[in-house]
N, C-alpha and C positions, 0 to 999 in steps of 0.2 A: 444467301439470305434474301428472301423476297420481301420487298417493302409493302406496307399496306396499300399505298397508292403509287402509281407510276409517277416518277419525278417530273416528267414532261407534262403529264396531265395535272399534277398538283401545281406546277408552275403556272399553267394556264388559269387554274382556279384562283391562285393568289393574285394574278394580274387582274382578273375579272372582279374579284372581291375588293381589291384596292380601289378600282374605279367606282364600284357601287358604294363603297364606304365614304369616299370623299365627295361624291356628287350631292349637291344640296337637295334635300328633300324634307318631308315633315319632321323626321327625327332630328336631323342636323339643325334645322331652323328652330325647332323647339329648344335644343341645347343653347343656341345663340340667345333666344328670347329669355330663357331662364337665367343665363349668366348675366344678361343686361339688367333684368328686373330684380333678381334675388341674390345675385352674387355667386362667387366661385363654388362655395360649399354646396349650394342648392343645385348648381349646374352639374356637379359631379354626382350628387344624389339622383338627379334625373337620369344621368347616364346609366347608373346602376339599375334603375327601374326599367329603362328601355331594354337593357341587356337581359334582365329577368324575363321580359316578354319574348325576347329573341330565343331564349332557351326553350320556352314553351312551344314556339313555332318550330324549333329544331326537333324537339321530341315528337311532335305531331307529324312532321315531315318524315322523320326516321321510321316511324311506325307505318306510315303510308308507303314509303319506298320499300320497306321490307316485304310487305304484303304484295306489292306490285312485282317485285323481283321473283317471288315464289310463283305467283299466278300467271304473270304476263311478262317474261323476260324480254321478249321482242319489242315490247312497248317502249323500251328505253331508246330505241332508234328514233321513234317518232318524237319522244320527249327531247332528244338531242336536237333534232331539226327545229322543234318548237322553241326551244331555248335560244338557239342561234337566231331564229327569226325575231324573237323578242328583243335580243340585244341589238340587232340591226335596226329595229324600229326605234329603240331608245337612242341609238347613235344618230340616226337620221333626224329624229326630233330635236336632239341637242344641237346638231349642225345647223338646222333650219332656224332654231332660236338664236344661234350665234350670228347667222347671216342677217336675220331680221332685227337682231338685238332686242328680242322680246323680253318683257318683264317675266320673272318667275311667277307661275301660277300657284305654287305651293304656299301654304299658310301655316303659321304656328301660333298657338295661343298658350298663355300661362294663366291659370285660374288662381286668383288670390285666395289665401286662406287654406289651400290644400297642400298636402305634402308634395314636394317635387318628385319624390319616389313614385307616388301614386300617379301623378301626372305623366311621368316618363313611361310608366308601364302602360297607361291608357293610350298614349300616343302610338307606341310601337305595336301593341296588340291589335290596333285597328288600322295600322299602316298598310295601305295597298302595295307599297313597294316591298314590304316584307313578305306578303302573301305571294306576289309574283316571283320574288327571288327564290323562295323555297319550293314553289311548284313548277317554275320554268327554268331557272338558272342552275340550281343545284343538281337535279337529276342527270343532265348530260355528262357530268363529271364522274358519276358512279360507274365503276367497273364491275359488271355482273360476274366476271370470272374470279373475283377476289372476295374474301370475307367482308361483309357489310359493316359490322360494328367498328373495326379499327379505321375504316375509311371515313365513316361519319364522325368518329372522334377527332381525326386530323382536320376534317373540314370544319367541325365545330370550333376547334381551337383557333383556326385561322379567322373564321367569321367573327367570333367574340373578340379576339385580340385586336383586329383591325377596327371593329366598331368602337371598342373602348378608346383606342388612340384617336380615331377620327372625331367621335362625338365629344370627347374631352377637349380636343383642340378647338373645336367649334365653340364649345361652351366657355372655355377659359379665355378665348380670344374673341368673344362675342361682339363687343362693340366695334373693334377695329375691323373684324372680318365682314360684318354686315355693312359697314361703311364702304369697304372696297367693292362688295357685290353690287352696290348702288352706282358704281362708276361704269358707264356703258362700255368703255374700252376693255376694262378688266373682265366684265361679265361676258363680253363677246368672245374673247380669247379663251376663257375658261370653258365656255360651251362648245366651241369648235374642237378643243383638245379632248374633252370628254367624249364627244361624238366619234372622233377618229379611234380612240382607244376602245370604245365599246364595239365598234364594227370589227376592229382587229381581233378582239376576243371572240366574236362570232365566227370569224374565219378559222380560228384555232379549233373551235368546237367542231365545226363541220369537217375540217381536214383530219381530225383524229377520230371521226366516226362516232 
């Protein structure tokens, strides 16, 4: 029986997605801010909104990937290299931030009077991290020699599952986690570890073609 996705390739995707999910960005910082300002219920509602937006990103990405496979299957080699280069850039950026102990440039806002569900959807649909993930990180893991729909279903399950866990953890533990991220030592170690993991994931992408 042939699996929809090669186990080694799927393992590399899970490792990459894990790093992307836990790395602080607009979505995770929004979850923290919502939990701090509006409570646990609103934080979870915001997580639902963000993942609804992720599903829309995934649907658009799936349609684009399907058309690309049919018209330009060789383009996936270029996308693989581009995705690896993007991960290396993120990794080096994170390592430099750790060395310099720089403050995070990401921001998150919570608008009073609006539904956390709507706010969460808005944050994620306009999140550049989501755009870059679906256009640069996901394509290299697609195997053009296997049916596309079951591959995308497995990748979608992993993406949504890890995002739900990560965003919920950030939201529910908002106050404590944000306090730790303000500690220079903790922020530096976190940034260095993320950088190493991202570069390792890039090496896996290139080594598997």
